[in-house]
C-alpha positions as CSV (number, residue, x, y, z in Angstrom):
1,M,-6.6,96.4,6.9
2,R,-3.5,97.0,6.2
3,D,-1.2,99.4,5.1
4,P,-1.8,99.0,1.4
5,Y,2.3,99.6,0.8
6,S,3.1,96.5,3.6
7,I,1.0,94.6,1.2
8,I,2.0,94.9,-2.5
9,K,6.0,94.3,-2.5
10,N,7.0,95.4,-6.3
11,I,5.3,94.8,-9.7
12,R,6.5,92.1,-11.4
13,L,8.3,92.9,-15.3
14,T,8.6,90.2,-17.5
15,E,7.6,88.7,-20.9
16,K,4.4,87.0,-19.7
17,A,3.1,90.1,-17.3
18,A,3.8,92.0,-20.3
19,L,1.7,90.1,-22.5
20,L,-1.0,89.9,-20.3
21,S,-0.9,93.3,-19.2
22,E,-1.0,94.6,-23.2
23,T,-3.8,91.5,-24.0
24,D,-6.1,90.7,-20.9
25,N,-5.5,93.9,-19.1
26,Q,-3.6,92.0,-16.0
27,Y,-0.7,92.6,-13.6
28,V,1.2,90.7,-11.9
29,F,2.5,92.5,-8.7
30,V,4.7,90.5,-5.6
31,V,2.6,90.4,-2.7
32,D,3.4,90.0,1.1
33,R,2.8,85.8,1.7
34,S,-0.3,86.7,4.5
35,A,-2.2,88.9,2.3
36,T,-5.4,87.8,1.3
37,K,-7.4,88.4,-2.2
38,I,-9.7,91.1,-0.3
39,E,-6.3,93.1,1.0
40,I,-4.4,93.2,-2.5
41,K,-7.7,94.4,-4.2
42,Y,-8.0,97.2,-1.4
43,A,-3.8,98.0,-2.0
44,V,-4.5,97.8,-5.8
45,E,-7.4,100.4,-5.9
46,K,-6.0,102.4,-3.0
47,I,-2.1,102.7,-4.5
48,F,-3.2,103.1,-8.1
49,N,-6.8,104.2,-7.5
50,K,-8.0,101.9,-10.2
51,K,-11.1,99.1,-9.8
52,V,-10.2,95.8,-9.9
53,E,-12.5,93.6,-10.9
54,D,-10.4,90.1,-10.4
55,V,-7.2,88.8,-7.9
56,N,-5.9,85.5,-8.7
57,T,-3.0,84.4,-6.1
58,M,-0.4,81.6,-5.8
59,Q,2.7,80.4,-3.8
60,V,6.0,80.5,-5.4
61,L,8.3,77.9,-3.6
62,G,11.8,79.3,-3.6
63,K,14.6,77.7,-5.3
64,K,17.1,75.6,-4.5
65,K,20.6,76.9,-4.9
66,R,23.9,74.5,-4.3
67,E,27.5,75.4,-5.0
68,R,29.6,72.5,-5.2
69,R,28.3,71.0,-1.4
70,A,26.3,68.9,-0.2
71,D,24.3,71.2,2.2
72,Y,22.1,73.8,-0.2
73,G,20.8,76.8,0.6
74,K,17.9,77.9,-0.9
75,K,15.9,81.5,-2.5
76,P,13.2,82.6,-0.1
77,D,9.2,81.4,-0.7
78,W,7.0,84.3,-2.2
79,K,3.0,85.4,-3.2
80,K,2.7,86.6,-6.6
81,A,-1.0,88.1,-7.4
82,I,-2.4,88.6,-10.7
83,V,-4.5,90.9,-10.8
84,K,-7.7,91.6,-13.2
85,L,-8.3,96.0,-14.1
86,K,-11.8,96.5,-14.9
87,E,-12.5,97.8,-18.8
88,G,-11.3,101.0,-19.6
89,E,-8.5,101.3,-16.7
90,K,-4.4,101.0,-16.9
91,I,-1.5,101.4,-14.9
92,S,1.2,103.2,-16.3
93,L,4.3,101.3,-15.6
94,T,7.0,104.1,-16.9
């Protein structure tokens, strides 16, 4: 297994992520693009000392950016993981 801190890059704090954490006990992380669900589960359990019930992942495509020219740039692609913790477990985000 790889280092847990190289798998989990940061936590996504958006309105939707806050709603998921309040209602469904799910947290959203930005993870390494080559990380598997098993590695993500291991990393969350090691970093936060919580039990993980389920992991869902998705690839997010970077947005195209244009600045008044024919050639355009692009934001990098990234991977999102939605991690559901077991009943009674919580991650303190403050």
